[in-house]
N, C-alpha and C positions, 0 to 999 in steps of 0.2 A: 665061258671064262669071263667074258666082259658083263654078262648078267650077273655073275656073281660078285664082281667088284661093283656095278652099279646098285646093286640092291641094297647095301647098307647106306650107301649114299641117298636113295631115294628114301629109306625108309627115315632117315635124320631128316630131310627135307621136308617129309610129311610132319613129322614132330614138330620141326620148326613152324612148319603151315599152322599146325593146330595150336600151338603156344601164342604164334601171333594172333589167331583168330581170338583165343579166350583173352587176351590182352587186350585186342580191339573192343571185344564186346565189354570188359571192364572198364575199360575208358569210355565207351558209349554211355555205360550206366551212370558213370561219375558226370558225364558231361549232362544228362538227363536230370541227375539230381541237381546240378549247378543250375540248370536252367528253371527247376522248380523252386530252387530258393531264390533265384533272381527275380521270379514273380513275385514270392512272397517278401523281398526287400522292396520290390517295386510299389507293391501295394502299401506297404509300411512308409514309403518314401510320400507316396500321395496323400497318405492321412495325415503325416507330418506336414506337408506343405498346407493341406486344407487348415490344419490348426494354424500353423504360422499366417495363412491369411486372416484366419478369425482374431487372432492376437493382434493383427496391425489393425484389424478394423477398431476393435476395443481401444489400441492406442492413439487411434486418431479420434475417437470418442474422448479419451482422457484429453488428450492434446486440447482439443475445442472446448472442454470444461475448465482446462487450466488457462486457457486464453480469456475465457469470460471471467474467472476468478481474478486474472491479473488485472483485466480492465475494471472489476468491480473494486478491486483495490487501488487502482489509480483514481476512481471517482471518489472512493471514500477519502484518499488522502487530499483531495483537492477541496472536498468538502471540511475536511479536519482543518486545512489551511484557511478556508473562509471563515470556520468558527474561529481559529484563533483571532484571525483579524477583527472579528466582531467582539472578540473578548477583551482584545486589546483598547477598542474603543470603549466598550463599558468600563474598563479599567479606567481609562481618562474620563469619561462621565463622572465615574465613581470619585475620582482625586478631585474635580473640578467642583462637586456636590460639597465634598468635605471641605475643601477651600471656602466655597461660599458659607458653608455652616460654621467656620472658622470664624468667617469674618462678621458673621451675623451675629455669633456670641460676643465679638468684640463691641459691634454696634449696640447689642443688649446691655452689655456691661457699661457703655457709655451712657444709654440711656437710664440705666439703673442710677448712674452717679449723679446725672442732671434730675432725675426723680428724686434723689436725695436732697439737692439742692433745693427744689421746688419744695419739698416738705420741709426743710429748714426756714424757706422763705416764708411757707404758710405758717409754721408756728411762730416765726419773727412778727407776721401780720397779726396772728391771733393773740399774741402777747401784745402788740401795739393796741388791737381793738380793746382787749381787756382794761389795758392803761386807760385808755379813752374812755370807755364805759365808766370806770372807776372814777376817773377826773370829771366826767360827766356829771355823774351820780353827785359827787362832792360838789360840783357848781350847782346842780338843781337843789339839794340840800341847803347850799348858800342862798340860793335865789329864793327859796320859801322863806328861809330865815330873813332874808331881806325885805321880801313881802311881809311876813309878818313884823317885822319892826317898822315897815313904812305904815302898816294900818294902826299898828299902836301908836307910832311917833308921827301920826300925820299932822300935827302941828308943826313938825321940823322939816315938813315934805320938801322946801325949797333947797335946805340944806343938803338933805339926803339924795334929792335927784340928782346931782351930779355922780355920786356915789353909785346910784341904781343904774344909771346910764351906762356908765365904765362897767358894771357887771353885767349887764346884758349884752354890751359887745363882746366881754370875755367869753359871754356863754354863746353867742353866736360862732366866735372863732372857735371854741372847743367843739362845736356841732360841726361846723364845716371840716375841722380835722378828723372828727368821728366819721361823717360821710366818706371823706378822702380814702381813710383806711379801710372801709367796708369796701369800697370801688376797688382799690389795691387787693385787698384778697379775694374778691369774687373774680380779678383778671387772672390772679395767680392761681387760682382752682380751678379755672376753664382751662387756662394754659396746661397745669398738671394732668387734669383730664385727659385732654387733646394727645399730651406725649405719650399717658400711659396706653390709651386707645391705640396709638401707631405702636407702639412697642409690642403689645400683643398681637396685632395684626402680623408684624413680621414674624413675630415667633411662631405662630400659626404657618406662616408661609414657608417659614424654614423647615419645620418640623413635616412638611408635606413632601418638600424637596427631599430631604433625608430619606423618609419612608419611600420615597420612587425610586432612589439610588439603591437604597438595600433590596429591595425587590428585584432591580434589574441586575444586582449582583448574584442574588440566588437564582433568578432565571439562567443566567450566564453559567454559573457553576454546574446546575443541573444539565443544560447540553453539553458542555464540557465532558462530564461523567458519561452521559449517553455516545458520546463521541467516543470516548476512551473504549468503552464496553462494545462497542461496534467494530472498533478497529481489532481489539483481542479477539472477537469473534472471526473476523475475516482472517486474521493469521492463524488461526485454530484451522479453518477452511483451507487454507492454503497449504498448511502442513500436512493436511490429511491427502489432499489432491497430489501432494509431492510423493507421499508414501503410496499412493496408488499408481502413479507414475514410474517409480522405481520398481515396483513388483512387477508391472506391465513389461517394461525393458528387460528385467530377469528373465520373465516367460517367455519374451520372445527370443532374448539371446539363447537360452536353453533349448528352446525350438530349432532354431538356425542350427545351434550344436548337433542337435540329433540328425537334423537333414543332412548337414556335412559329412556326419560320421558314416551316415547310410549311403551317400554318395561315395564315400571312400571305400567302402563293404562292396559295393555294386563294381567299381573301378576295378577292385583287386580281384574279384570273381571273375570278371571279363578277361584280366590279364591271365589268370589260371586257366580259362577253358579257350584260350587262344583269341578271344574276340574283340580284345581291346583295338582299337583303331587309333594307331598313333598320329597325332596331329603335326601337321608341318610348321615349323615355328614360324613365326611373322617376321616378315621382312623388317630390319631396322630402317627408322627414318632418321633423316638429317634434322628433325625438328628438335629444338633444345626443349630439355625437361620443365615443366611448368613448377615454379617455386611458390610453396605454400607452408603455413605453420602446420607442424605434425608432430604427435608425442606417440612414439613407437610402442613405448612399454604400457602406457596407457591406453593406447588402442587394442593392443592384445590381452591386456587384462579385461577391458571392457568387452569384448565382442570375441568369445571363447571360439566361435565356430571359424574366425580369421586365424587363429593360433593352430587349432586343429588342421585348417587345409595348408598352413605352412609346414607343421610336422608332416603332412603327406607329401609335401613336395609339389603342391599343386600351383601355389603361387609362391613368389621369392620373397616377398615383405608386406608388411601390413600397409606401408606407404604404396606400392604398388596396387594393393586390392583396393585402397581408399579411391586412387586416382582412376581406376577402370570400373570399379562396381560400387564401391562405397559411399561415393558422393553422389551417385544417382539413388541409392538406396535411403537417403536421408541420414546416414550414420555421420558422429562429429570426430574430426580429426583431433580434437583437443577438450578439455573438460571445460565446463562452463565456467563462467568466472562469476563467483556469487559477490553480488553489490551488498557493501555494509549497509546495516537497516539505519533510517533518519533517526537523528535523536528526538 
């Protein structure tokens, strides 16, 4: 009787045992598959970490190149400032040369006026000389006529002796006047020649200074054009380096996001297979929270891996991530302030 009662119960127990065994085998197979997937995910995570390390090295190289470009740009700016100072000195020298040229032109105009006065004086002296020569010729004709009359009127010698003496005296005076006029003309001519030579020498000197000032101005303009071209070239190189840096940062962010997603998937798989080790929460300290400038929205937009970690509830906020990890990883809490270009 007891055997008949226990036999159905024994069969039910055996059936449940078989069912539990089948369920155990199914769970064991799922655990094996999960372990296989975990190994694959671990390999992908290792590859992603290696790629992230390579990108980090490239980023360091780009940062070094950027620093070199910034130093070169600063040096170029210093050289441009020096060239601007030299250009100002050239401008001052040019203005001084132009002032000297204007002064020389005024002096030349004065010399021209003096030369005109000398020409007028010379013409007046020439007119006096011609008048004196005409008078001398007249007197010489008169003297000849007197001599002829003296020869013909030798008998009236005593009467005409006084007249002859007076005529010779007037002739001597006239000759003295002619010689004085010739001496004055020679002196005026010598002074005019001296003034003209001095004016020509001053004109040649001023022309030389003007040509030198024009040459200095041309060289300064050429140097300024060369500096502008070098500044434009450095600006283009800096823009290219900025573009490369942004591309490297984007690639790094994508790699970090992929690594974070793989870590999240690994945590979920461990949780599903019962292998997740729950960490005990850290004890709260009484130290005050450090104050620093931080832009939460910009930080999460700039670093997608941090945003994914917050969505997976691995960290409470971007500020906390920066305080614990981001600062040591070289991440930025706020966007860079772009300086205004110099005029």
